[in-house]
C-alpha positions in Angstrom: 64.8 98.5 236.1 66.3 99.8 232.9 66.0 103.3 234.4 67.5 102.1 237.6 70.3 100.4 235.8 71.3 103.6 233.9 71.3 105.7 236.6 73.6 103.5 238.9 76.0 103.3 235.9 75.8 107.0 235.5 76.8 107.4 239.0 79.7 105.1 238.6 80.8 107.1 235.7 80.8 110.0 237.9 82.6 108.5 240.7 85.2 106.4 239.0 86.7 108.6 236.2 89.8 107.4 234.4 93.2 108.9 234.6 92.4 110.8 237.7 93.8 110.8 241.0 92.1 109.3 244.1 91.1 112.6 245.6 89.7 113.6 242.1 88.1 110.3 241.3 85.8 110.7 244.4 84.6 113.9 242.8 81.6 114.7 240.8 82.2 116.6 237.6 79.9 119.7 236.8 80.1 121.8 233.9 79.2 125.7 234.3 78.1 127.8 231.1 78.2 131.4 232.0 79.0 134.9 230.6 82.8 135.0 231.2 83.3 137.7 228.6 81.4 140.7 226.8 79.0 143.4 228.5 77.9 141.4 231.4 80.9 139.4 232.0 81.2 140.7 235.8 78.0 139.0 236.4 79.4 135.9 235.0 82.6 136.1 236.7 80.7 136.8 240.0 78.8 133.6 239.6 82.0 131.8 238.7 83.6 132.8 242.2 80.4 131.7 244.2 80.8 128.4 242.6 84.6 128.4 243.1 84.3 129.2 246.9 81.8 126.6 247.5 83.7 124.1 245.6 86.9 124.9 247.8 84.8 124.0 251.0 83.3 120.5 249.7 85.4 117.5 248.7 82.9 116.1 246.3 82.7 118.6 243.4 84.9 119.8 240.5 83.7 122.3 237.9 84.8 123.0 234.4 83.8 126.4 232.9 82.5 127.5 229.3 82.2 130.9 228.4 78.5 131.9 226.7 79.9 135.5 226.0 77.2 138.3 226.2 74.2 135.2 226.4 74.9 133.8 223.3 72.7 130.9 223.0 74.8 129.3 220.2 78.2 129.4 222.2 76.0 128.3 225.3 74.9 125.0 223.6 78.3 124.2 222.0 79.6 124.4 225.5 76.9 122.2 226.7 77.8 119.8 224.0 81.6 120.0 224.8 81.0 119.0 228.6 78.5 116.4 227.6 81.2 114.8 225.3 83.2 114.8 228.8 80.8 112.6 230.7 79.6 115.6 232.6 76.1 115.2 233.7 75.2 118.1 235.9 75.4 121.8 234.1 75.0 125.3 235.6 73.6 127.4 233.2 73.5 131.5 233.5 71.4 133.6 231.0 68.2 132.7 230.0 68.9 131.9 226.4 71.4 129.6 227.0 69.1 127.7 229.5 66.5 127.4 226.9 68.4 126.3 224.1 70.1 123.6 226.4 67.0 122.7 228.1 65.9 120.2 225.3 69.1 118.7 225.3 69.1 118.1 229.0 65.6 116.3 228.6 67.1 113.7 225.7 70.1 113.1 227.4 68.6 113.0 231.2 70.8 115.7 232.3 70.5 118.1 235.6 70.4 121.7 235.0 71.0 124.1 237.7 70.1 127.9 236.4 72.4 130.3 238.1 70.2 133.2 236.4 66.4 133.8 236.8 63.9 131.7 235.3 61.0 132.9 233.1 58.2 130.4 234.7 57.3 129.5 231.2 59.4 126.5 231.2 57.3 123.1 230.4 56.4 120.5 232.8 58.9 117.8 231.0 61.9 120.1 230.9 61.4 121.2 234.7 61.9 117.2 235.5 65.6 118.2 234.7 66.1 121.5 236.2 66.3 123.6 239.2 66.7 127.0 240.1 69.5 128.6 242.3 68.5 132.0 241.8 64.8 132.8 241.5 61.9 133.4 239.0 61.6 136.3 236.5 58.0 136.8 237.7 59.3 137.4 241.4 61.4 140.5 240.5 59.0 141.7 237.9 56.0 141.6 240.6 58.3 143.4 243.0 59.2 146.0 240.2 55.7 146.6 239.2 54.8 146.9 243.0 57.3 149.4 243.5 56.7 151.7 240.5 53.0 151.8 241.0 53.0 152.4 244.6 55.5 155.2 244.0 52.4 156.7 242.1 53.8 156.4 238.2 51.3 155.3 235.7 53.1 155.7 232.3 56.2 153.4 232.4 58.7 153.7 229.4 60.6 150.1 229.3 64.1 150.6 227.7 65.4 147.0 227.4 67.4 144.7 225.4 65.7 142.8 222.7 65.7 139.4 224.0 63.9 136.6 226.0 65.1 137.8 229.5 63.9 141.5 229.2 60.6 140.1 227.5 59.9 137.9 230.2 60.3 140.6 232.7 58.0 142.8 230.5 55.4 140.2 230.7 55.8 139.8 234.3 55.0 143.4 234.9 52.2 143.5 232.7 50.7 140.5 234.5 51.4 142.0 238.1 48.8 143.5 240.4 49.3 146.4 241.0 51.1 147.4 237.9 51.6 150.9 236.0 48.6 151.5 233.7 50.6 151.7 230.5 54.1 150.0 229.7 55.9 151.5 226.7 58.1 148.9 225.6 61.3 150.3 223.6 63.6 147.3 223.1 67.0 147.8 221.6 69.6 145.5 219.9 72.1 143.9 222.4 75.1 145.9 220.8 73.2 149.3 221.1 75.1 151.9 223.1 73.1 154.9 221.8 69.6 155.4 223.6 68.8 158.7 222.5 65.9 157.7 220.1 64.3 155.5 223.0 64.5 158.9 225.5 62.9 161.0 222.9 60.5 158.3 222.2 59.4 158.2 226.0 59.7 162.0 226.4 57.2 162.1 223.0 54.6 159.6 224.3 54.5 161.4 227.6 56.0 158.7 229.8 56.2 159.7 233.6 58.8 157.1 234.8 61.6 154.9 233.1 62.8 151.3 233.4 66.0 150.0 232.2 67.7 146.4 232.0 70.8 147.3 230.4 74.6 145.9 230.7 77.3 147.8 232.9 78.7 150.2 229.8 75.3 151.1 228.3 73.7 151.9 231.9 76.1 154.6 232.0 75.6 155.8 228.4 71.8 155.8 229.1 72.1 157.9 232.1 74.6 160.5 230.6 72.2 160.6 227.6 69.0 161.1 229.9 70.9 164.0 231.9 72.1 165.6 228.6 68.3 166.0 227.2 67.4 167.4 230.7 65.1 164.2 231.0 64.3 164.1 235.0 61.8 161.1 235.2 62.6 158.7 237.8 64.6 155.5 237.0 64.0 152.1 238.1 66.0 148.9 237.5 66.0 145.4 238.2 69.1 144.4 240.6 71.4 144.0 237.4 72.2 147.5 237.8 73.9 146.6 241.1 77.5 146.2 239.4 80.9 146.8 241.1 82.6 146.1 237.9 81.4 150.2 237.0 84.1 152.2 238.4 83.4 154.2 241.6 84.2 157.5 239.8 81.4 156.8 237.0 78.6 155.5 239.6 77.5 159.0 240.0 75.7 158.7 236.8 73.6 156.2 238.5 72.6 158.2 241.6 68.8 158.0 241.9 68.3 155.0 240.4 65.6 152.7 242.7 65.9 149.1 242.3 64.7 145.9 243.5 67.0 143.6 245.2 66.8 140.0 246.6 66.8 139.8 250.4 70.0 138.4 251.5 71.0 137.1 254.9 71.4 140.0 257.5 75.0 141.9 257.1 75.5 140.7 260.9 75.1 136.9 260.1 78.1 135.0 261.1 77.9 132.9 257.6 77.7 135.9 255.5 80.5 137.7 257.6 82.7 134.6 257.0 81.8 134.2 253.4 82.3 137.9 252.4 86.0 137.6 254.3 87.2 134.9 252.3 85.8 136.5 249.2 88.0 139.5 249.7 90.8 137.5 250.8 90.7 135.5 247.7 89.7 138.1 245.3 91.0 141.3 246.6 89.9 143.8 249.4 88.2 146.1 247.1 86.1 143.3 245.1 82.6 142.8 246.2 80.5 139.8 245.5 77.1 140.4 243.6 73.6 138.8 244.6 74.3 135.7 242.5 77.6 134.9 243.7 75.6 134.2 247.1 72.8 132.3 245.3 75.3 129.8 243.8 77.4 129.6 246.8 74.5 128.5 248.6 73.3 126.0 245.4 76.7 124.4 245.4 76.7 123.8 249.2 73.5 122.4 249.0 74.1 120.2 245.9 77.4 118.9 247.6 74.6 117.9 250.5 72.6 116.3 247.8 75.0 114.0 246.3 76.3 113.0 249.9 72.7 111.9 250.3 72.1 110.3 246.9 75.4 108.3 246.6 73.8 105.6 244.3 70.2 106.8 243.3 71.4 109.6 240.8 69.9 112.7 239.4 66.3 112.3 240.3 67.6 111.9 244.0 69.8 114.8 243.6 66.6 116.9 242.4 64.4 115.7 244.9 67.0 116.5 247.9 66.5 120.1 246.8 62.5 120.1 247.2 62.1 118.0 250.0 64.5 119.7 252.3 63.2 123.0 251.6 63.2 125.9 253.1 67.0 126.7 253.2 68.9 129.3 254.9 72.4 130.6 253.9 74.3 133.4 252.9 71.9 134.4 250.5 69.2 134.4 253.0 66.0 132.1 253.4 64.5 130.9 250.4 62.1 127.9 249.3 61.2 125.8 246.5 58.2 125.3 244.5 57.4 121.6 243.5 58.3 122.9 240.1 61.6 123.7 241.3 61.5 127.5 240.9 63.1 129.2 244.1 61.1 131.8 245.9 62.7 134.6 247.8 61.8 138.2 249.3 62.9 141.5 247.5 63.8 144.6 249.3 64.2 148.0 247.3 67.6 149.7 247.2 68.8 153.1 245.8 72.0 154.5 244.3 73.0 157.6 246.6 76.2 159.2 246.0 77.6 156.2 243.9 76.7 153.6 246.5 74.1 151.1 246.5 72.2 151.3 249.6 68.8 149.9 250.9 66.0 152.4 250.7 64.7 153.3 253.9 60.9 154.0 254.6 
């Protein structure tokens, strides 16, 4: 009974904030804590754009943004605390580092966390009661990468990655996948590093036959230039983080040859996707392109809006249940389903950088 009263009171706080217009008073305030500055800011900006486009199409959501910079956990936590102080009870998180530090707070304060970034799959059962994925699991991408690299015939993989929780989870996912490379040479670097010559030379010395990189937009260019400078011709693989339109078109030739896994979106001929992409270009510029997470969060916000309509008084547990019970979904991000833990399951395709363009691999 106490919990029920709490949730009804919480919903009343959502629906009747003071000092707002009648239109705004009928909207639920959510907070988004994403990287809007730093080396992966283009990723965060595209997440923000996906949220904005969806929020503009529904009538029951308003959004406040906080910048976690380059996956800075302390900034993410501070942003969450500010939002909570403003009575926000639904949070969208970006980087895994931030999601992890916010998770215990969400448990204590009974908040709902929607993760725009990939989740590691190591989250606790108690934390998952207050969490939903909008994108997917690191394990799914790790397994897709391991399969791609192994089926390409490579056995000694050198993994150049940031020394953070996200890429460590990618490494663990690849190591546990079947099939996978026989040996993974782990070469982590600090986040502020923009010199990868030591890692490239170490990969060469240790007899690596392929490279896997998880780096930001500027660093990946430096990495590929330095690879070329020492005449290292090893094949390069990546996760879908490599597909970034923030990299100037004239510079993308340095990325040529990178093969990477990418979530399977709705077909390019799908009317919903066509309409979404037209609206995106009309809003942000004809030369602008969404990234995969733009599609993910757009669908996620549209589903959240529907969940809010279906749960006018029941509160957060009902909202979470809506996602799980109405799975699978289909939208601009393709077809996806939820596990009972709240993880998103998606299929992956293989893409390559060819002549500076990101194209689906054939055959």
